[in-house]
N, C-alpha and C positions, 0 to 999 in steps of 0.2 A: 025716938022710934027707932030701934034695931035694925042694922041692914038686914037684907035676905041673905037666906044661909048659903054659902057658896062667894057671895059678893066683898067679903069681908077685905079680897087680897088684892083689890082691883089695884092694875098697874097706876104707879104716878106721874113718870116722867120719861123719855125718850121714845121711843117709838110706839104707839098705840094702838096701832092697828094688826090686830091677832094676827091677823095669814101672813105679812113679813114677817111678824114675831117667831112663828113657827117657821118660816123656812129660815132664818137665821139663825133660829139653835137648833135645825137639820143638817147646816152646812158645815163642811168638812174641809179640809185643804186640796185646793184645787176645784172646790167645786166652782161651779158657772151660775153667777146671778146677772140676768140682765133686767137693766132699767129702758124701757123703750119709749119711741113714740107713738103717736095714737095710730101711724102706719103700719109698722113692723108687723110682719105675718108673726104669727104665734105659733109655733110648731106642736104640734097635736099630744106628743105626749109631754110636755112644759107644764106646770103647775101655772094658773094665769092669776097675776092680781091685778084685776083693772081698778083703775082709782079714776079715771076721767070722769072730770063733774062737767068741763068743758072746756071751748079750746084753749090751750094752752093755763087749765088748772087743771091738774098742778103740773109744773113744770119736770125735765129731766133730774136738772139743776139743782131744784128745789129736793126732790127724792135723794138724791145723790149727798146732797148734804146733812139730811137725813139717816141717812146711811153711816156716815161717816163716823158718826160717836160710837155703831155698837159693831161693826165689823168690820175684823180686818183684813185688807184688801191689799194681796201681796201684786197683784198686777190687774190694767184692765186696758183693753180693745176698743177703740174706734176704726170709724172708716176713715180710710185716709183721705178720699173725699171730700170730707168735708172739712178738712184741715185750712185748705183755701177759702170755703166757704163760710167755716162757721169758727173761724180761729178763737175769738171769742170766749165760745162756748167751752173748746179744745183746752185754753189755759186755766178756766176756770177749774176745770178738772182735774186739770194738774197741783191748782193749790189745791181742791180738797182732800185728793189724796196723794201726799205731797214724797212720799215713802214709797210710792209702788211705780211699775215699772209703766213705761205708756208703750203699747205697741197700734203701730197703722198698720192696718188693714186693708186691704182692697171689698170692698162694700157688700161683693159676691161672696167674699171668704166667711165677712162675719153675719153673714145671712148662714151657710155653711155652718159655722163654728155655734150658731143656734142650735143647731140640732143635740148640743151635749149639753144645755142650759138644764137646770135643777128646779128654778122657776124665771117667772117672768115677770117685773112687775112692769103695765102698762098704764101710761101717765096720758094726760091730754096734748104734751105739745106738741107745734106742729113747724118748728123748727126742722129745717133740713139737716138729715146723716147727725141726730142729736141721740142716736142710740148708744148705748156703753154696756160690754160685758165684763162682771168683775170676776177676776178671781179671790177665791176667799184665801186668806194667809191662816200662820198661824199665832196668837199673842200670846205664847206660853214665858216671854219677859215680863209678863205683865203680874204673872204671877209667880210666889215665890215658893220653894218645896226646901226642909228642913228632913233630913235625912240623918237619922241616929244610928249609931252602930251597936251592934248588941253587946 
């Protein structure tokens, strides 16, 4: 049986969620993408991709690991209050994005920074202070350009 028309090019690997793929494709340099826990208030203007299935399904870390394979992250922001409460998770985030600059900011400032987010991916994470704001980088070094002179 032949596949239905329009289904021939189905994505086989990487992030399969169409909304996340769409948002990643539209991010430019310095655009902000938030990976949020279940309780973070989502700004009205932000594109919200709600992935919550149940408590801790999925977690912020699971989503960050998936994003790391498809998104160049220049820097990330986390709440400084969580550094002592959730230090293991913060270490994991640094391992997931080893080249990115880490910014610890007050939780109130993190909520203020949300206003500039292009999109929010809402997870089922119930861990305190698990929200992460990612600032999109550029990956020009992964492309080679050949310039020929006339």
